[in-house]
C-alpha positions, 0 to 999 in steps of 0.5 A: 824765892825772893819777895819780888818773885812772889808778886810775879806769880799772881800776874796773868800770863803775858802770852794770852792776847787781850782779845781772849779776855774780851771774849772770855768775860762775856762768856763767863758772865752769860754762864753765871746769868744762866745759872742764876736764872736756872736756879731761880726757876727751880726755886720758883717751882719749889715754892709753888709746890710747897704752897700747893702741899700746904693748901692740901694739908689744910684741907685734910680732915681729922681722920686723915690727920690722925692717920698720918700722925699730925694734929690740927696744931701741927697743920696750923703751924705749917700753913702759917709759914710763908711759901719760901720757908721750910 
């Protein structure tokens, strides 16, 4: 195969009408936007749940903490984290 033929392999096919690209591009952009919005909603729910769990952890008394194997220092380290941190 000659070098001239290699550059031909990366060209889009000529049999596809330009209108197909005009239709496909917004469709792909909309799909990408929907994916980002869906992930954003999932992430927001995860962050809200994480913040709720940390608030509840802070409310546990020493007996309950001992029962689950945590110390006040462990709890302090956990509730000090921002809601987006694991």
